[in-house]
C-alpha positions, -999 to 999 in steps of 0.1 A, spaced: -297 -85 35 -302 -123 54 -270 -142 48 -232 -127 47 -205 -154 40 -170 -146 51 -140 -158 41 -111 -135 55 -84 -159 75 -52 -151 68 -16 -162 85 -8 -124 91 -27 -116 124 -35 -82 117 -55 -94 89 -69 -125 104 -108 -121 104 -123 -145 131 -156 -148 140 -156 -120 169 -144 -95 146 -179 -98 127 -198 -85 164 -203 -49 151 -221 -63 118 -241 -85 139 -250 -53 161 -259 -32 132 -278 -57 115 -296 -82 142 -311 -105 116 -283 -111 94 -266 -146 93 -226 -145 89 -211 -176 76 -175 -179 79 -154 -201 59 -116 -215 72 -100 -209 39 -107 -203 3 -108 -239 -10 -138 -245 17 -159 -212 5 -156 -225 -28 -169 -262 -18 -198 -243 3 -207 -210 -6 -227 -218 -38 -257 -200 -22 -236 -170 -14 -250 -134 -25 -228 -115 -3 -191 -119 -1 -163 -110 23 -129 -122 10 -93 -119 5 -94 -142 -28 -115 -146 -59 -101 -153 -89 -122 -144 -122 -126 -181 -131 -145 -188 -97 -170 -165 -102 -189 -193 -121 -190 -216 -88 -209 -185 -73 -244 -181 -95 -263 -162 -68 -234 -135 -60 -244 -99 -63 -213 -84 -42 -180 -87 -31 -165 -67 -5 -126 -73 2 -98 -54 26 -77 -52 -1 -68 -19 -19 -62 -36 -54 -73 -65 -76 -41 -85 -67 -65 -111 -51 -100 -106 -59 -103 -103 -97 -133 -84 -113 -165 -108 -125 -157 -114 -165 -195 -112 -171 -199 -81 -150 -224 -86 -132 -212 -85 -97 -199 -56 -80 -163 -56 -66 -159 -30 -36 -124 -27 -28 -108 -12 7 -106 28 8 -98 27 44 -58 22 43 -48 55 40 -45 69 78 -24 39 83 -3 43 49 1 77 57 16 68 94 39 43 80 50 68 53 58 94 72 76 69 97 97 58 67 106 96 57 115 108 95 138 73 93 155 84 61 160 115 65 173 113 101 199 85 90 185 63 119 197 33 100 233 44 110 221 54 143 210 19 146 241 3 137 258 25 158 237 16 184 242 -21 180 279 -14 181 278 9 210 295 37 194 289 72 201 291 91 172 271 126 173 287 136 135 262 110 117 233 134 113 256 169 107 242 169 73 208 162 81 183 188 70 148 194 82 119 181 66 104 217 62 108 232 28 123 199 13 106 185 -21 86 156 -15 73 137 -51 45 116 -48 42 89 -77 7 74 -76 -20 99 -66 -48 81 -59 -66 76 -23 -36 69 -6 -11 91 -22 -36 123 -13 -38 113 22 0 117 24 1 148 1 -21 162 25 0 150 56 33 163 43 16 198 29 9 203 66 46 195 77 58 226 49 73 202 27 66 213 -12 46 184 -23 48 173 -60 25 141 -72 23 123 -106 -9 106 -114 -16 83 -148 -50 99 -155 -34 134 -156 -26 167 -137 -47 190 -117 -75 167 -106 -102 185 -88 -82 215 -93 -51 206 -72 -20 223 -75 11 205 -81 -5 173 -96 13 164 -129 6 138 -157 33 108 -161 47 127 -189 62 154 -167 82 124 -143 114 132 -162 114 168 -153 103 161 -119 127 137 -106 155 156 -103 138 181 -84 126 160 -54 146 151 -20 119 127 -14 102 102 -41 73 81 -28 60 52 -52 26 43 -46 15 25 -77 -7 -4 -79 5 -39 -89 -6 -37 -125 14 -51 -153 20 -16 -168 37 -6 -134 63 -35 -136 98 -19 -137 84 17 -137 114 32 -125 141 17 -145 177 26 -144 175 53 -167 152 72 -146 170 64 -113 195 80 -127 177 113 -131 170 113 -95 186 141 -77 221 128 -64 214 118 -25 176 117 -33 157 94 -7 136 64 -24 104 46 -9 82 22 -23 51 13 -3 29 5 -31 35 -32 -52 71 -45 -52 72 -48 -95 73 -11 -96 111 -11 -86 129 -40 -95 161 -50 -74 184 -51 -102 178 -17 -108 180 -4 -77 216 -27 -70 229 -6 -99 220 25 -90 221 27 -52 251 47 -52 238 75 -68 207 77 -41 204 88 -8 189 58 8 161 36 1 131 21 21 112 -5 9 82 -21 25 73 -38 -9 102 -56 -30 97 -73 -62 102 -108 -48 87 -110 -18 104 -120 8 135 -104 -9 160 -134 -14 186 -136 12 213 -135 -13 203 -102 -27 229 -76 -25 201 -50 -8 201 -68 25 228 -53 44 233 -20 24 234 7 51 217 28 27 187 2 25 160 -3 48 136 -29 44 101 -40 61 79 -68 54 54 -57 34 39 -43 68 27 -8 67 -8 -18 71 0 -38 102 -21 -21 127 -45 -33 155 -72 -11 141 -71 -26 106 -99 -48 111 -122 -26 129 -120 -2 102 -129 -26 74 -157 -36 93 -168 -2 99 -164 3 60 -183 -27 52 -211 -14 76 -216 13 57 -216 0 22 -243 -24 36 -264 3 48 -261 20 15 -274 -15 0 -302 -10 22 -314 23 7 
């Protein structure tokens, strides 16, 4: 490994890799040269010789610009920005390090909604002293939580909430009880499980098959007063379906929306049952070091 081409610049500071962020790679591989690009366009113009690429972006049609390319490593968890090689000659490695960040963000969201902190914040803003807002709150322990999307991130969350004493159920497209896990079901059980869950967490990828996954009919199958969370991709839960069923739900926490940013005229803004965060569940200072650590492990595997 003589040269690494890197194009990992971003307008989001936590995801913006600068030259100093590659220090650990240089220390682990003293002979490696890292060539960094300011943006994707400059990479396409000057990175023709790249064999190994660290990038946020790579479209399927652009693989032909890199005839020597053998491997791509991206921080992204899915193929939204880095598509696979049409010729199937280039290996693509997607980030698998997001679990510990996502589980903290999702845990915070569940606490926030379960303890009616949205209403408590409004009371604080109005300088109101109302000790009855939380009178119907329940301990999370022994509540039922349904995770829809039981991949790497879903498994992190499942383990965390089980340790807290929740009854955790999960839906997985590939089928139930993988790795002999109990409580993991195939997609055909979704309609039966939705009415059982106090908290429903969507962690689905952005595939076309998942567009509008929880439609109005399925949302109305949820237990009345259930809390719904979307931390996967926004297209799985469409705004119009939420707007028409919000009265049936206890609350909704959206870190992703079907249009980002959510239009200012959306009815979801300002609804006291809704909390919206700006696709920030992995905005942590540790993001870049965690990715670099994963890159180093992959590069060592390449050498062996």
